[in-house]
C-alpha positions as CSV (number, residue, x, y, z in Angstrom):
1,M,29.4,-3.8,5.5
2,G,28.0,-7.0,4.7
3,P,25.3,-9.1,6.0
4,S,27.0,-10.7,8.8
5,L,28.0,-7.2,10.6
6,W,24.5,-6.1,10.2
7,V,23.1,-9.3,11.8
8,R,25.6,-9.1,14.7
9,L,24.5,-5.3,15.3
10,T,20.5,-5.6,14.8
11,G,20.0,-9.3,15.5
12,V,17.9,-9.5,12.3
13,P,17.7,-13.0,11.0
14,A,20.6,-13.8,8.5
15,P,18.2,-15.1,5.5
16,F,16.5,-11.8,5.7
17,M,19.7,-9.5,5.6
18,R,21.0,-12.0,2.7
19,I,17.9,-11.3,0.6
20,L,18.2,-7.6,1.3
21,F,21.9,-7.5,0.3
22,R,20.9,-9.5,-2.7
23,I,18.5,-7.1,-4.0
24,L,21.1,-4.3,-4.2
25,P,23.2,-5.9,-6.9
26,L,20.3,-7.2,-8.7
27,A,19.0,-3.7,-9.2
28,A,22.1,-2.3,-10.1
29,L,22.8,-5.1,-12.6
30,A,19.3,-4.8,-14.0
31,L,19.9,-1.0,-15.0
32,A,23.3,-1.7,-16.3
33,P,22.7,-2.8,-19.5
34,A,20.6,0.1,-20.3
35,L,22.6,2.7,-18.8
36,P,26.3,1.6,-19.0
37,A,29.0,3.5,-17.1
38,P,31.2,5.9,-19.3
39,G,34.4,4.0,-20.5
40,H,32.8,0.5,-19.4
41,A,31.4,-1.9,-21.6
42,A,28.0,-3.3,-20.8
43,Q,27.8,-6.8,-19.2
44,T,26.7,-9.7,-21.0
45,P,23.9,-11.8,-19.4
46,V,26.4,-14.6,-18.2
47,E,28.7,-11.9,-16.4
48,A,25.7,-10.4,-15.0
49,V,24.5,-13.7,-13.2
50,E,28.2,-14.4,-12.3
51,A,28.7,-11.2,-10.5
52,V,25.2,-11.5,-8.7
53,E,26.4,-14.8,-7.5
54,A,30.0,-13.4,-6.4
55,A,28.5,-10.4,-4.4
56,A,25.7,-12.7,-2.6
57,T,28.5,-15.2,-1.8
58,G,31.1,-12.8,-0.8
59,A,29.0,-10.6,1.3
60,S,27.9,-13.7,3.4
61,S,31.4,-14.2,4.1
62,D,30.4,-17.8,4.9
63,S,32.1,-19.7,1.9
64,A,36.0,-18.7,2.2
65,S,38.3,-18.8,4.9
66,S,40.4,-15.9,6.2
67,D,43.4,-17.0,3.8
68,G,41.4,-17.4,0.7
69,S,41.0,-21.1,0.8
70,T,37.9,-22.8,0.3
71,T,36.0,-26.0,1.7
72,A,34.7,-28.6,-0.7
73,P,31.2,-29.6,-0.4
74,A,30.8,-32.1,2.2
75,S,29.6,-35.6,1.0
76,E,26.1,-36.9,2.3
77,A,26.2,-37.9,5.9
78,P,23.7,-38.8,8.6
79,S,22.3,-36.2,10.3
80,D,22.8,-35.8,14.1
81,P,19.7,-36.7,16.2
82,Y,20.7,-34.0,18.8
83,G,21.1,-31.0,16.0
84,R,24.8,-30.7,16.6
85,G,25.5,-30.8,12.8
86,T,25.8,-26.8,12.8
87,P,27.1,-24.3,15.5
88,R,23.4,-23.0,15.8
89,G,21.9,-26.4,16.1
90,M,24.2,-27.3,18.7
91,V,23.4,-24.0,21.1
92,Q,19.7,-24.4,20.4
93,G,20.1,-28.1,21.3
94,L,22.1,-27.2,24.7
95,I,19.7,-24.6,25.6
96,G,16.8,-26.9,25.0
97,A,18.3,-29.7,27.3
98,L,19.0,-27.1,30.0
99,A,15.5,-25.9,29.7
100,D,14.3,-29.2,30.2
101,G,16.5,-30.1,32.9
102,D,17.9,-33.2,31.0
103,E,21.4,-33.5,32.3
104,D,22.1,-36.6,30.2
105,E,21.2,-34.8,27.1
106,A,23.1,-31.7,28.1
107,A,26.2,-33.9,28.5
108,V,26.4,-34.9,24.8
109,F,27.0,-31.3,23.9
110,F,30.5,-31.4,25.5
111,E,33.5,-32.8,24.1
112,D,34.4,-34.0,27.7
113,A,31.8,-36.2,28.0
114,D,32.8,-37.9,31.2
115,N,32.0,-34.4,33.1
116,G,29.5,-33.3,30.5
117,A,26.6,-33.1,33.1
118,T,28.4,-31.4,35.7
119,R,30.0,-29.0,32.9
120,A,26.4,-28.2,31.9
121,R,25.1,-27.3,35.0
122,Q,28.4,-25.2,35.7
123,L,28.0,-23.4,32.2
124,E,24.8,-22.4,32.9
125,A,25.7,-20.7,36.2
126,V,28.3,-19.1,34.6
127,L,26.1,-17.7,31.8
128,N,23.3,-16.7,34.3
129,Q,25.7,-14.5,36.1
130,G,26.6,-12.4,33.2
131,G,28.1,-14.5,30.6
132,S,26.5,-14.3,27.1
133,L,25.8,-16.6,23.8
134,N,25.6,-15.2,20.6
135,A,22.0,-14.7,19.5
136,F,20.2,-17.1,17.4
137,A,20.6,-15.1,14.0
138,E,24.5,-14.7,14.5
139,L,25.0,-18.4,15.1
140,S,25.9,-20.3,11.5
141,D,23.6,-22.8,10.5
142,K,26.2,-24.3,8.1
143,S,28.0,-27.4,9.1
144,E,31.5,-25.9,8.2
145,G,30.6,-23.1,10.4
146,V,32.1,-19.4,10.1
147,L,35.6,-19.5,8.3
148,D,36.6,-15.9,8.5
149,D,36.6,-15.5,12.4
150,D,40.4,-15.9,12.9
151,L,39.9,-19.3,14.3
152,P,40.8,-22.7,13.0
153,P,38.5,-24.1,10.4
154,E,37.4,-26.8,13.2
155,Q,36.6,-24.1,15.8
156,E,33.7,-21.6,16.4
157,Y,33.2,-18.7,18.8
158,V,29.7,-18.7,20.1
159,G,30.0,-16.5,23.0
160,N,31.8,-15.5,26.1
161,L,31.8,-16.4,30.0
162,G,31.5,-13.1,31.3
163,D,34.5,-12.7,33.2
164,K,37.0,-9.9,33.2
165,G,38.6,-11.4,30.2
166,K,35.5,-12.1,28.3
167,T,36.9,-15.6,27.9
168,P,35.2,-17.0,24.8
169,I,33.2,-19.8,24.7
170,V,34.6,-22.2,21.7
171,L,33.0,-25.2,19.8
172,T,35.1,-27.9,18.3
173,R,34.0,-29.7,15.0
174,S,34.6,-33.5,14.9
175,Q,33.3,-36.4,12.7
176,E,31.8,-39.6,14.5
177,A,32.4,-43.2,13.0
178,N,29.4,-43.1,10.8
179,G,30.7,-40.1,9.1
180,T,28.2,-37.4,11.1
181,V,29.9,-34.0,11.4
182,I,29.1,-32.6,15.1
183,W,29.9,-29.6,17.1
184,Q,30.6,-29.6,20.9
185,V,31.8,-27.4,23.5
186,S,35.5,-27.4,23.4
187,R,37.5,-29.5,26.1
188,Q,39.4,-26.3,26.9
189,T,36.5,-24.1,27.5
190,S,35.1,-26.9,29.8
191,D,38.2,-26.9,31.9
192,I,38.1,-23.1,32.3
193,V,34.1,-23.4,33.4
194,G,35.2,-26.1,35.8
195,R,37.9,-23.9,37.4
196,M,35.6,-21.1,37.8
197,N,33.6,-23.4,40.1
198,P,30.4,-21.5,40.2
199,Q,27.7,-22.3,42.3
200,T,25.0,-24.6,40.9
201,T,21.5,-24.1,42.2
202,T,18.0,-25.0,40.7
203,L,15.0,-23.0,40.6
204,E,13.4,-25.3,43.3
205,D,16.3,-24.7,45.6
206,N,15.6,-20.9,45.2
207,G,11.9,-21.1,45.6
208,E,11.1,-19.7,42.2
209,I,8.4,-20.3,39.7
210,E,9.7,-22.0,36.7
211,V,8.4,-20.7,33.1
212,A,10.0,-22.5,30.2
213,G,13.0,-23.6,32.0
214,A,13.6,-20.3,33.5
215,G,12.5,-18.4,36.8
216,L,9.3,-16.1,36.5
217,E,11.4,-13.2,37.8
218,D,13.8,-13.3,35.0
219,W,11.2,-13.2,32.3
220,G,9.7,-10.4,34.1
221,V,13.0,-8.4,33.9
222,L,13.4,-9.0,30.5
223,F,9.8,-8.4,29.5
224,G,9.8,-5.4,31.8
225,L,12.9,-4.0,30.0
226,A,11.5,-4.3,26.7
227,A,8.4,-2.5,27.7
228,V,10.3,0.4,29.2
229,V,12.6,0.8,26.2
230,F,9.6,0.7,23.7
231,L,7.6,3.0,25.8
232,A,10.8,5.6,26.0
233,F,11.5,5.6,22.5
234,Q,7.5,6.0,21.6
235,L,7.7,9.0,24.1
236,V,11.2,10.6,22.6
237,T,9.3,10.3,19.1
238,T,6.0,11.9,20.1
239,A,8.1,14.8,21.9
240,L,10.3,15.5,18.9
241,L,7.3,15.4,16.5
242,A,5.6,17.9,18.6
243,I,8.7,20.1,18.7
244,A,9.0,19.8,15.1
245,R,5.4,20.8,14.4
246,R,5.9,23.9,16.5
247,L,9.1,25.0,15.0
248,V,8.2,24.3,11.2
249,R,5.8,26.7,9.5
250,N,2.8,25.1,7.5
251,A,3.6,21.8,9.2
252,D,0.7,19.9,7.6
253,A,2.1,20.7,4.1
254,N,5.7,20.1,4.9
255,A,7.0,16.8,3.0
256,A,9.9,16.2,5.3
257,L,7.8,16.4,8.5
258,G,5.0,14.5,7.0
259,F,7.6,11.8,6.2
260,A,9.0,11.9,9.7
261,R,5.5,11.4,11.2
262,T,5.0,8.3,8.8
263,A,8.5,6.6,9.2
264,M,9.4,7.5,13.0
265,P,7.2,5.0,14.7
266,P,8.6,1.9,12.8
267,F,12.1,3.5,12.9
268,S,11.9,3.9,16.7
269,L,10.6,0.5,17.2
270,F,13.9,-0.8,15.2
271,L,16.1,1.1,17.3
272,A,14.4,-0.1,20.5
273,S,14.7,-3.6,19.5
274,I,18.5,-3.1,18.9
275,V,18.8,-1.2,22.4
276,I,16.9,-4.3,24.0
277,R,19.2,-6.8,22.4
278,I,22.4,-4.9,23.6
279,W,21.2,-4.3,27.2
280,A,19.4,-7.6,27.6
281,D,22.5,-9.7,26.7
282,S,24.4,-8.2,29.6
283,L,21.8,-8.6,32.2
284,P,22.5,-11.3,35.0
285,V,19.2,-13.3,34.3
286,S,18.6,-16.9,33.1
287,I,20.5,-17.4,29.7
288,I,17.5,-19.7,28.9
289,A,15.3,-16.5,29.2
290,R,17.7,-14.4,27.3
291,Q,18.2,-16.6,24.4
292,Y,14.6,-17.2,23.8
293,M,14.0,-13.4,24.1
294,L,17.0,-12.4,21.8
295,K,16.0,-15.0,19.2
296,Y,12.2,-13.7,18.7
297,I,13.5,-10.0,19.2
298,G,15.5,-10.5,16.0
299,L,12.5,-11.3,14.5
300,F,10.7,-8.0,15.9
301,S,13.7,-6.3,14.6
302,A,13.2,-7.6,10.9
303,A,9.3,-6.8,11.0
304,A,10.3,-3.2,12.2
305,L,12.9,-2.8,9.7
306,T,10.3,-3.9,6.9
307,W,7.7,-1.7,8.1
308,F,10.1,1.3,7.9
309,L,11.4,0.3,4.7
310,V,7.8,-0.1,3.2
311,R,7.0,3.3,4.2
312,L,10.2,4.8,3.0
313,I,9.6,3.3,-0.3
314,D,6.0,5.0,-0.3
315,A,7.3,8.1,0.5
316,I,10.1,8.4,-2.1
317,S,7.8,6.8,-4.7
318,H,5.0,9.4,-4.0
319,M,7.6,12.1,-4.2
320,V,8.7,10.9,-7.5
321,I,5.4,10.2,-9.1
322,A,4.1,13.7,-8.1
323,R,7.2,15.6,-9.8
324,M,6.8,13.3,-12.9
325,E,3.3,14.0,-13.2
326,A,3.8,17.7,-13.0
327,R,6.2,17.6,-15.6
328,G,4.1,15.3,-17.8
329,Q,6.3,12.3,-17.7
330,R,3.7,9.7,-17.2
331,Q,6.0,7.0,-18.3
332,V,8.2,7.4,-15.2
333,V,5.1,7.3,-13.0
334,S,4.4,3.9,-14.3
335,V,8.0,2.4,-13.8
336,A,8.0,4.1,-10.2
337,S,4.7,2.3,-9.6
338,L,6.0,-1.1,-10.6
339,L,9.3,-0.6,-8.6
340,R,7.3,0.0,-5.5
341,R,5.2,-3.0,-5.9
342,T,8.2,-5.3,-6.5
343,A,10.3,-3.9,-3.5
344,K,7.4,-4.2,-1.1
345,I,7.1,-8.0,-2.4
346,L,10.7,-8.8,-2.0
347,L,10.8,-7.3,1.4
348,L,7.7,-9.1,2.4
349,F,9.1,-12.3,1.1
350,G,12.2,-11.5,3.2
351,V,10.4,-11.3,6.3
352,L,8.3,-14.6,5.6
353,V,12.0,-16.4,5.2
354,A,13.2,-15.0,8.4
355,I,9.9,-16.1,10.1
356,L,10.4,-19.5,8.6
357,D,14.2,-19.6,9.7
358,T,13.5,-18.6,13.1
359,F,11.0,-21.5,13.9
360,G,13.5,-23.9,12.4
361,I,12.2,-24.4,8.9
362,D,15.3,-24.8,6.6
363,V,15.1,-22.0,3.8
364,T,18.8,-22.2,2.6
365,T,18.0,-24.1,-0.3
366,G,15.0,-21.7,-1.2
367,I,17.3,-18.8,-1.0
368,A,19.8,-20.6,-3.4
369,A,17.0,-21.1,-5.9
370,L,16.5,-17.6,-6.1
371,G,19.4,-17.1,-8.3
372,I,18.5,-20.2,-10.6
373,G,14.7,-19.3,-10.7
374,G,15.7,-15.6,-11.6
375,I,17.9,-16.9,-14.5
376,A,15.0,-19.4,-15.5
377,L,12.3,-16.4,-15.4
378,A,14.6,-14.2,-17.4
379,L,14.9,-16.9,-20.3
380,G,11.4,-17.7,-20.1
381,A,10.3,-14.0,-20.3
382,Q,12.9,-12.6,-22.5
383,K,10.4,-10.4,-24.3
384,T,8.8,-9.0,-21.1
385,V,12.4,-8.4,-19.9
386,E,13.5,-6.7,-23.1
387,N,10.4,-4.7,-23.0
388,L,11.3,-3.6,-19.3
389,V,14.5,-2.7,-20.2
390,G,13.4,-0.8,-23.1
391,S,11.1,1.2,-21.2
392,V,14.0,2.1,-18.7
393,S,16.1,3.2,-21.9
394,L,13.3,5.4,-23.1
395,I,12.9,7.0,-19.6
396,A,16.8,7.6,-19.4
397,D,17.2,8.5,-23.0
398,K,14.0,10.4,-23.4
399,P,13.9,10.4,-27.3
400,V,10.2,11.0,-27.2
401,Q,7.7,11.9,-24.4
402,I,4.1,12.1,-24.1
403,G,2.5,14.6,-26.4
404,D,5.5,14.6,-28.9
405,F,4.6,14.5,-32.8
406,C,7.0,12.0,-34.1
407,K,7.8,9.4,-36.6
408,I,8.9,6.1,-35.6
409,G,9.7,3.6,-38.3
410,D,6.9,4.2,-40.8
411,V,4.4,5.3,-37.9
412,L,3.7,9.0,-37.9
413,G,1.7,10.4,-35.1
414,T,1.3,11.8,-31.5
415,V,2.5,9.7,-28.6
416,E,-0.3,9.1,-26.1
417,D,1.3,6.9,-23.5
418,I,4.4,5.2,-22.7
419,G,3.9,2.2,-20.4
420,I,6.0,-0.4,-19.0
421,R,5.4,-2.7,-21.9
422,S,4.4,-0.7,-24.7
423,T,4.1,2.7,-26.3
424,R,0.9,4.1,-27.8
425,I,0.8,6.4,-30.9
426,R,-2.2,8.2,-32.2
427,T,-1.8,8.5,-35.9
428,L,-3.0,11.2,-38.2
429,Q,-6.0,8.9,-39.6
430,R,-6.9,8.7,-35.5
431,T,-5.9,5.0,-35.2
432,V,-3.8,3.9,-32.4
433,V,-0.6,2.1,-32.9
434,T,1.0,0.0,-30.1
435,I,4.8,-0.6,-30.4
436,P,6.7,-2.9,-27.9
437,N,9.2,-0.9,-25.9
438,G,11.8,-3.4,-27.0
439,D,11.2,-2.8,-30.5
440,L,10.9,0.9,-30.2
441,S,14.2,1.7,-28.4
442,A,15.7,-0.2,-31.6
443,Q,14.2,1.8,-34.2
444,K,14.9,5.1,-35.8
445,I,12.8,7.9,-34.1
446,E,12.3,11.2,-35.8
447,N,10.8,13.7,-33.2
448,Y,9.2,16.7,-34.6
449,A,8.3,18.4,-31.2
450,R,12.1,18.8,-30.4
451,R,12.7,21.2,-33.2
452,D,14.2,24.6,-32.3
453,R,13.2,26.2,-35.4
454,F,11.2,25.4,-38.7
455,L,12.3,25.5,-42.3
456,F,10.7,27.9,-44.5
457,N,11.6,27.1,-48.0
458,P,8.7,27.8,-50.6
459,V,9.6,28.5,-54.4
460,I,7.5,31.5,-55.7
461,G,7.1,31.2,-59.5
462,V,6.7,34.4,-61.3
463,E,5.4,35.0,-64.9
464,Y,7.5,34.8,-68.1
465,G,8.0,38.0,-69.9
466,I,8.6,40.4,-67.0
467,G,11.9,41.2,-68.0
468,S,15.2,40.9,-66.1
469,A,14.8,44.0,-64.2
470,K,11.3,43.2,-62.7
471,L,12.7,39.9,-62.1
472,L,15.6,41.3,-59.9
473,E,13.0,43.6,-58.4
474,A,10.9,40.4,-57.3
475,V,14.0,38.9,-55.7
476,E,15.1,42.3,-53.7
477,A,11.2,42.3,-52.8
478,I,11.1,38.9,-51.3
479,E,14.3,39.2,-49.5
480,G,13.3,42.6,-48.0
481,V,10.0,40.9,-46.7
482,L,12.4,38.3,-44.8
483,E,14.6,41.0,-43.4
484,G,11.6,42.8,-42.2
485,N,10.3,40.0,-40.1
486,D,11.6,39.5,-36.7
487,R,10.7,35.8,-36.5
488,I,13.0,34.6,-39.3
489,V,16.5,33.6,-37.7
490,R,19.4,35.4,-38.6
491,P,22.0,35.1,-40.2
492,G,21.2,32.6,-43.0
493,Y,18.0,33.7,-44.9
494,R,18.0,34.4,-48.6
495,A,16.0,34.8,-52.0
496,R,17.6,33.7,-55.1
497,F,16.4,33.2,-58.7
498,V,17.3,29.5,-59.1
499,A,15.4,28.2,-62.6
500,F,13.6,28.7,-65.6
501,G,10.5,26.6,-65.0
502,A,8.0,25.3,-67.4
503,S,5.8,28.1,-66.7
504,S,7.4,30.4,-64.4
505,L,10.6,31.9,-63.3
506,N,11.4,30.3,-59.9
507,I,12.7,32.2,-57.0
508,E,13.6,30.1,-53.9
509,I,13.4,31.2,-50.5
510,F,15.7,29.5,-47.7
511,S,15.2,30.5,-44.1
512,Y,14.1,29.3,-40.6
513,I,11.4,30.3,-38.5
514,A,11.6,30.7,-34.8
515,A,8.7,29.4,-33.4
516,A,7.6,27.3,-30.1
517,D,5.7,24.7,-32.0
518,Y,4.3,23.6,-35.4
519,D,1.0,25.4,-35.3
520,E,2.9,28.7,-34.3
521,S,5.0,28.2,-37.4
522,L,2.4,27.8,-39.6
523,V,0.8,31.1,-38.5
524,I,4.1,32.9,-39.4
525,Q,4.5,31.0,-42.6
526,Q,1.0,32.3,-43.6
527,D,1.9,35.9,-42.7
528,L,5.0,35.7,-44.6
529,L,3.3,34.3,-47.6
530,L,0.6,36.9,-47.5
531,V,3.2,39.9,-47.4
532,I,5.2,38.6,-50.4
533,F,2.0,38.0,-52.3
534,A,0.8,41.8,-51.6
535,T,4.5,43.1,-52.2
536,L,4.6,41.5,-55.8
537,E,1.1,42.4,-56.4
538,K,2.1,46.1,-55.5
539,A,4.9,46.0,-58.1
540,G,3.2,44.7,-60.7
541,I,4.5,41.3,-60.7
542,G,2.2,38.2,-61.3
543,I,2.3,34.9,-59.9
544,A,2.6,32.5,-62.7
545,F,0.5,29.4,-63.1
546,P,0.5,26.7,-65.7
547,T,-1.3,27.9,-69.0
548,Q,-1.3,27.1,-72.9
549,T,-2.0,29.2,-75.7
550,L,-3.3,27.4,-79.0
551,Q,-2.6,28.6,-82.6
552,I,-5.5,27.5,-85.0
553,A,-4.5,27.3,-88.8
554,R,-7.2,26.8,-91.4
555,A,-6.3,25.2,-94.7
556,G,-5.9,27.8,-97.5
557,G,-6.6,30.5,-94.6
558,T,-4.4,32.4,-92.3
559,S,-1.0,30.7,-91.6
560,P,0.3,30.3,-88.2
561,S,3.0,32.8,-88.8
562,A,0.5,35.5,-89.4
563,L,-0.7,35.2,-85.5
564,P,1.0,37.2,-82.8
565,A,4.7,35.8,-82.5
566,R,4.6,36.1,-78.7
567,P,2.0,34.4,-76.6
568,E,0.5,36.3,-73.7
569,R,2.5,36.3,-70.4
570,G,2.7,33.3,-68.6
571,A,1.6,31.0,-71.6
572,A,3.2,27.4,-72.1
573,P,4.8,26.8,-75.6
574,V,2.3,27.0,-78.5
575,Q,0.4,24.3,-80.2
576,T,-1.0,24.2,-83.6
577,V,-4.2,22.6,-84.3
578,L,-5.3,21.8,-88.0
579,D,-8.8,21.5,-88.9
580,D,-8.0,18.5,-91.7
581,P,-4.6,16.8,-91.2
582,D,-4.8,15.6,-94.8
583,D,-4.1,19.5,-95.8
584,A,-0.7,19.2,-94.2
585,P,2.5,18.7,-96.0
586,Q,3.5,15.2,-96.1
587,D,7.0,15.8,-94.5
588,S,5.1,17.8,-91.7
589,P,4.6,16.2,-88.2
590,H,0.9,17.1,-88.6
591,A,0.6,14.5,-91.6
592,V,-1.3,11.4,-90.9
593,D,-2.3,8.3,-93.3
594,D,-5.7,8.4,-94.8
595,D,-6.4,5.1,-92.8
596,D,-5.8,7.1,-89.5
597,A,-8.0,10.1,-90.5
598,D,-11.6,8.8,-89.6
599,G,-13.0,12.5,-89.1
600,E,-11.7,15.5,-87.5
601,D,-8.4,15.3,-85.6
602,V,-6.7,17.5,-83.2
603,T,-2.8,16.8,-83.1
604,P,-0.3,18.5,-80.7
605,A,2.2,20.4,-82.4
């Protein structure tokens, strides 16, 4: 359902509907690079722009004919002084001439110029008796008219004569000698009106008071109809809300009822304007009054629709924000607030365009410039757009959330905030690092908060000299501690003797701790280490630590070989210290030159 059908149904000005329908593909294309559909490649920027332009042009149905042919842009030509260059201008000019009572001016709007004045009075009489013209918003404001209405390109349907067969009122397009393109009531339609031969009278003949080219009684009927319909819809809305309050428990806290109370007033006004438009178009009152009424009722419809959409956007955003705040996803709150403001600005801009268009100010160029302006804005603010897309990626993929302890690139710390433009991280040094979201989404992210288990992989060094039996006992004792702790993940835990260390016999533990967070894992790790230490202590197995045993030999005294052969447990390789290096044999590693021995020297073995 494109904008043209919505315009016919609601009477909302076409520029407003075109803007509304242009926002939808733009929003989809904005998310497409961040969230590509499965099995489909992401669009390039050029493809995205082409797709937006194709969607906006195709939806308007004003640039291609029913057989697929297109119309080349017309060359610059002089404008018509009567406004007959477009179907909309032609109808508005004819209504204005009839309202002013200027028969000579009204005659120029008929292809049958010789009988133009007579045909103008007859057409007005036919329309006053139940005929209708398309509302202002439905009439094409392009020189080529609507090309997909199953009529030849040079013809345009603008209403019907109100007879039993609903005979169409057709305009024809022609070109004057100076190249000006004009639209006029076709000769065929004029002939049909002439054969109908309606009775033509003036307001003075009927003794009616004239207001803006129509009788005061006709204006009263139209405004009375509008008042009755609006009042009826308001009463129905009030009654429905009252019934709902009685049927719903805790009505004040019910979100759906709260939204209904907020949305029903503008929605009822929108529906009422549609009913007025449909009803008023079939009333046998002055066509001049009807056309003016329908012209501005369409503007009222646009305002009511905007009011309803603004309240709908507020309700949805408040619901999303409340849920995300409850889940702690503050980054979604920021995006939701930005999208809410953007949507409201676009809607208000649409209403402004509709107002300008209704009062005859050309906005086609401004709407066409939106696409070019959007591209220029995107090129001029690439980093800003990149950061915005990066924030959308962070929200969609959720690699980190607020409160997570993570490592991003070479930055280690806790995520404090994820905004629209950047993410803030509190480091272990309590400094705050700000990373643009565009850069963050392209970096390697290591999230420690997402661990489902924590590695417990210490190496326990026991003393040398305990013997192989005691070493095996130590391994079994440590493995028994792991088996007895229900927070050790099963299967997969083990304790094994892995190496002869420099000063210890090394037993490696490999296991995982089931814990909710890092702090809890530290508590469990501490308990395990204390139990392991107590178990080894009870078995008489000491924990090794780096030590050294020195053997001292004096010249002419006791030789090193006379000292105990085995150092005490846990000792490092033996070192021999000589009081006088000159006493050492010349081939000994302790011997030094006389020039180097300036006093007592201690040389490691």
